C-alpha positions, 0 to 999 in steps of 0.5 A, spaced: 500 500 500 502 506 498 503 512 503 498 516 499 493 510 499 495 510 507 493 517 508 487 516 504 484 511 509 478 513 512 475 512 519 469 509 521 465 511 527 467 505 531 474 507 530 472 514 534 468 510 539 474 504 540 479 511 542 474 513 548 473 506 550 481 504 550 482 511 554 476 511 558 481 512 565 483 518 562 476 520 560 473 519 566 479 522 570 479 528 567 471 528 568 471 527 575 476 532 576 472 538 572 466 536 575 469 536 583 473 542 581 466 546 578 462 544 585 467 546 590 467 553 586 460 553 585 459 553 593 465 558 594 461 563 589 457 569 594 449 569 593 446 573 587 440 576 587 435 579 581 430 584 581 427 586 574 422 592 572 419 592 565 418 598 561 414 600 554 418 605 550 414 609 544 416 615 540 416 622 543 408 623 541 404 627 546 398 624 549 393 628 545 395 631 538 390 636 536 393 637 529 395 630 527 389 625 530 392 619 527 398 619 531 394 617 537 394 610 534 401 609 535 407 609 529 408 602 529 414 597 531 420 600 529 426 595 530 432 601 529 428 605 534 428 601 540 435 598 539 437 605 539 433 606 546 436 599 548 443 602 548 441 609 550 439 605 557 445 603 558 449 609 556 453 613 561 449 620 562 443 614 564 447 610 569 452 616 572 444 619 574 442 612 577 449 613 581 447 619 584 441 618 585 443 612 589 449 615 592 452 608 590 460 612 590 458 612 598 455 605 598 460 601 595 466 605 598 470 601 603 473 603 610 468 610 609 472 613 602 468 613 596 469 610 590 470 613 583 464 615 578 468 610 573 469 605 578 461 605 580 459 605 573 463 599 571 460 595 577 453 598 576 454 596 568 456 589 570 450 588 574 445 590 569 442 585 564 437 589 559 433 585 554 428 587 549 422 582 548 421 580 541 417 583 536 414 588 542 416 595 545 417 592 551 424 593 554 426 589 561 431 591 566 434 586 571 439 588 576 443 582 579 446 584 586 448 580 593 443 585 596 436 584 594 433 590 596 439 593 593 437 590 586 431 592 586 432 600 587 437 600 582 432 596 577 426 601 579 431 607 579 434 606 572 427 605 569 425 612 572 431 615 570 431 613 563 423 615 563 425 623 566 431 623 561 426 622 555 421 627 558 426 632 560 430 631 552 424 633 549 422 638 553 428 642 552 428 640 544 421 643 543 423 649 547 430 650 543 426 649 537 421 655 539 426 660 540 429 658 534 422 659 530 421 666 534 428 669 532 426 666 525 419 669 525 422 676 527 427 676 521 422 674 516 418 680 518 423 684 516 424 681 510 417 682 508 417 690 510 422 690 506 419 687 500 413 691 501 417 698 501 421 695 494 414 694 490 412 701 492 418 704 490 418 700 483 410 702 482 411 709 483 417 709 479 414 706 473 408 710 474 404 703 474 397 702 475 394 696 478 388 693 475 386 688 479 388 687 487 390 681 490 392 678 483 398 679 479 398 686 476 396 688 469 397 694 465 392 697 460 396 695 454 396 688 457 388 688 457 388 691 450 392 686 448 388 680 451 382 683 448 385 684 441 387 676 441 380 674 442 377 678 436 383 675 432 381 668 434 374 670 432 376 673 425 380 666 423 374 662 425 370 666 420 375 666 415 376 659 415 368 658 415 368 663 409 373 659 405 370 652 407 363 654 404 367 657 398 371 651 397 365 646 398 361 650 393 367 650 387 367 643 388 360 642 386 356 641 380 350 646 378 345 640 379 348 639 386 348 647 387 341 647 385 340 642 391 344 644 396 344 652 395 339 653 400 343 649 405 350 653 403 347 660 401 340 661 404 338 664 399 330 665 398 329 667 391 334 661 389 328 657 392 322 660 390 325 659 383 326 651 384 319 651 387 316 654 380 321 650 376 318 644 379 310 646 378 312 648 370 315 640 371 308 638 373 305 641 368 309 639 362 308 632 365 300 633 365 300 637 358 305 631 354 300 626 356 294 630 352 298 634 347 304 633 343 311 636 344 309 641 338 303 643 341 302 651 343 300 650 350 306 645 351 311 649 348 309 655 352 310 652 358 317 649 356 319 656 354 317 659 361 321 653 365 327 654 360 327 662 362 326 660 369 333 655 369 337 661 366 335 665 371 337 659 376 344 659 373 345 666 373 343 666 380 347 660 382 353 664 379 352 670 383 352 665 389 359 663 388 361 670 387 358 672 393 361 666 397 368 668 394 367 675 396 365 674 403 372 669 403 376 675 401 373 680 406 374 675 411 381 674 410 383 681 409 380 683 416 384 677 419 391 680 416 389 687 418 387 684 425 394 680 425 398 686 423 395 690 428 395 685 434 403 685 432 404 692 433 400 692 440 405 685 442 411 689 440 409 695 444 406 690 450 413 686 450 417 693 451 412 695 457 413 688 460 420 688 459 421 695 462 415 696 467 411 690 469 417 685 469 421 688 475 414 689 478 412 683 478 418 680 480 418 684 486 410 682 487 412 675 487 418 676 492 414 679 496 408 673 496 414 669 498 416 672 504 409 673 506 408 665 505 414 664 509 412 668 515 405 666 515 408 658 516 412 660 521 407 664 525 402 657 524 408 652 526 410 657 532 403 657 535 402 649 533 409 648 537 406 652 543 400 648 544 403 642 543 409 644 549 403 644 554 400 637 552 403 632 557 407 626 553 409 619 556 414 616 552 416 611 557 411 607 561 413 603 567 409 597 566 412 592 571 416 595 577 421 591 580 420 587 587 425 585 592 427 577 591 427 572 596 431 567 592 438 567 589 439 566 582 446 565 582 450 560 583 446 555 580 449 549 582 445 544 577 447 548 572 454 548 574 454 541 575 451 539 569 456 545 565 462 541 569 459 534 567 459 537 559 466 541 559 469 535 563 467 530 558 469 534 552 476 535 556 476 528 557 475 526 550 479 531 547 485 529 551 484 522 549 484 524 542 490 528 543 494 522 546 491 517 541 494 522 535 500 522 539 500 514 540 503 512 533 503 504 535 500 499 532 493 498 535 489 494 531 489 488 525 487 494 520 493 498 523 498 492 521 495 491 514 495 498 512 502 500 515 506 493 514 502 490 508 502 483 511 497 478 514 495 478 521 495 471 523 494 471 530 490 475 535 494 474 542 491 477 549 494 480 555 496 475 561 499 469 557 503 465 559 507 458 556 502 453 555 506 448 559 504 453 565 496 454 563 495 447 560 493 445 553 485 446 555 488 454 556 483 459 553 489 462 550 491 455 546 486 456 541 489 463 539 495 459 538 492 454 534 489 459 530 496 462 529 498 455 526 492 454 522 494 461 519 500 459 517 498 454 512 494 458 509 497 464 508 500 466 501 507 463 502 503 456 504 508 454 509 507 449 514 513 445 515 520 447 515 524 452 519 521 458 522 524 465 525 520 468 531 522 475 531 520 482 533 522 490 531 524 491 539 525 488 546 519 485 550 514 485 545 512 477 547 516 473 542 519 468 546 512 467 549 509 466 542 515 462 540 514 457 545 506 457 545 506 456 537 511 450 538 507 447 544 501 447 539 505 444 533 507 438 538 500 437 540 498 436 533 503 431 532 509 434 529 516 433 531 517 440 533 524 443 535 524 450 539 531 453 538 533 458 543 537 463 538 536 469 543 544 468 545 544 475 549 537 474 553 535 467 552 529 465 556 526 459 553 530 454 558 527 457 564 520 456 561 522 448 560 526 449 566 532 445 563 539 447 564 542 452 559 550 450 560 551 447 553 547 449 547 547 453 540 553 457 542 557 450 543 554 447 536 556 453 532 563 453 535 563 446 534 565 444 541 560 439 541 555 436 536 548 438 535 545 431 537 548 432 545 545 439 546 538 438 543 534 435 550 527 432 550 522 436 554 515 434 558 511 435 552 511 430 547 514 431 540 517 438 543 525 438 543 529 443 545 536 447 543 538 452 548 542 457 547 548 456 551 552 460 554 556 465 549 562 467 551 564 475 551 570 474 546 565 470 541 559 475 539 560 474 532 559 466 533 553 466 528 556 465 522 551 465 515 555 459 513 554 454 519 547 457 520 545 454 514 548 448 515 545 447 522 538 449 519 539 444 513 540 438 518 535 440 523 529 440 517 532 433 515 530 431 523 524 435 525 518 437 521 517 444 524 524 448 527 522 454 531 527 460 532 526 465 538 531 470 535 533 477 538 529 483 535 531 485 528 532 493 529 539 493 532 541 487 533 544 483 527 544 476 529 536 476 527 538 478 521 543 472 519 538 467 522 532 470 518 536 469 511 536 462 512 529 461 514 523 458 510 519 463 513 519 469 518 514 471 523 513 478 526 511 479 533 508 486 534 505 488 542 499 492 542 500 499 543 508 499 545 512 501 539 511 507 534 509 503 528 516 506 525 519 501 528 515 495 525 516 498 518 523 498 519 523 491 521 519 489 515 524 494 511 530 490 513 527 483 512 525 486 505 532 488 503 534 481 505 529 478 502 526 474 507 520 470 506 515 473 511 509 469 513 505 474 517 504 478 523 502 476 530 498 482 534 500 480 541 499 482 548 492 485 546 488 489 552 481 485 550 477 489 556 479 496 553 478 494 546 471 492 544 473 488 538 478 484 541 473 483 546 467 480 542 473 476 538 475 473 545 468 472 548 465 469 542 471 464 542 471 462 549 463 461 549 464 457 542 470 453 545 466 451 552 460 449 549 458 442 551 453 438 548 448 435 553 444 429 552 441 426 545 435 431 543 436 436 548 439 444 547 446 445 547 448 450 552 454 454 553 458 455 560 
């Protein structure tokens, strides 16, 4: 597994729980210490009493506003205004007044000496808690002191001071405003007088006669101009009417004119001739029914009709000429009136520019100054009435009362808080220690960092099986180790094996002996070789002499057959380390080891070497090179993982076959994973079947 893959490995929730369980002593110790400290500190705190008053805060409005009745119904909820008042209540001017009214500098002084006002302010500010009720205009004022009466006085006095301050502030503001209005009104009256005098001077200088008093001044020329503009408009309308009548008659035929002449011209003569022509048409129609066209009466009637038609045509031509003449006259009249109007306008413009324009400007200025003066008078009168009407910007809803029960210290809350703080601190310390602890803790750690299979999980307090007996709880763990060796990737279960570790004290000697013990129990011929020449322990386990052994064989003092000893365990033989002279530390020669291992493998099914730690001592590397497989023993939570990683790298460099890892000395009571593993094995191993037909039971 690469380093990046190791870093990307994620943790499960149970991994976090396993940390807490394994470090529960630290968690409980810190928890207990914090709870005891918090409880003891609570009993040392003085008793604090609280009193609360509530006030309703409104805008600065009068109780009855005669000028704005709608304002009596309130101005609505304004969070910005309430927030501002919330801060003002806690400001220095308000709190300083509370200090003065209650004489707190003397009350809180020691040995008859007054404290400074700033010191009293700090004490008072720390004793107050001002809160705002959500979506309301209510503000609560809470005072906390050791004396309940003092707390009540402070809360009520603060409410009174704030109320009085609001009323006084508004009264002073209105008084200053009225003074400013009075000064402005006096100044404005002077401006009006100046504007009136200037207007009169201009009127006399330009000799202007004002026609209409109360409106803009107008001259005689201007009135004449207005009348002429009206006459011109009437003449233009008359001209357009005559023009339309003329153009209409010009576009009509004689027959059409004959029909419409009475409407266009309004001539009675034309209408009488049209009536006579209709009569002749009736007469001719009657005569033609009785006589021919050449009959004298018919010809006479036809001649009379033709004469009338001729006269009618001349009359229609006269109407056309008359209409055209009327149009020409109306147009000429309009032109003449426009010419005269232009002359009058030129004269009026000169008059406006020279006379009326300065006069009207002066008149407008006077009107503006008078309007400002009238507005100031009305405002001054209104403010004078408003000033006399009472106002209540602050209402005291609840007055503070003397408290009979202290609010602090809260024993239950402090103990509960200590529990949470202690638990959090203990868990945090446990995780911090776990973070600093880089030792191997789980089988997953072995596979993650060493990349070797875990062959066996051995709990704490395991002794040699020769002492515990073959039916020991721990024996099955070594049987599982032996079985896993068979089914490992190397597939090796016979030959020479070395049991070694990265550092001293990891339990490799006990592991080597117990592995040899279970192999012998399974009927294999086993030789246990104590190759730890510096710190041999196997002879003490078996209770045999260590006078002659492996060192004598390697020095060729005695044959190997004479040093191998039988043991009380069937099929188990033992080759002690022998005593190593100080001058012979380099006795482990690779060639001699190779020859010895080859000869032993011919005589025994399994040869197990108990070797020194691989890190820092060269003996184990020489022996491991000649083995069919190496078993690494790692003690649970002892050495940093860098040691086992270093041991693995050294073996990889030598090209040694590594069967797997034994995780040794596991505290099953601190790690739930191993606890359940061990409990399941124990219950299953001690399961005793009852008589036929009955349910099995576990002991």
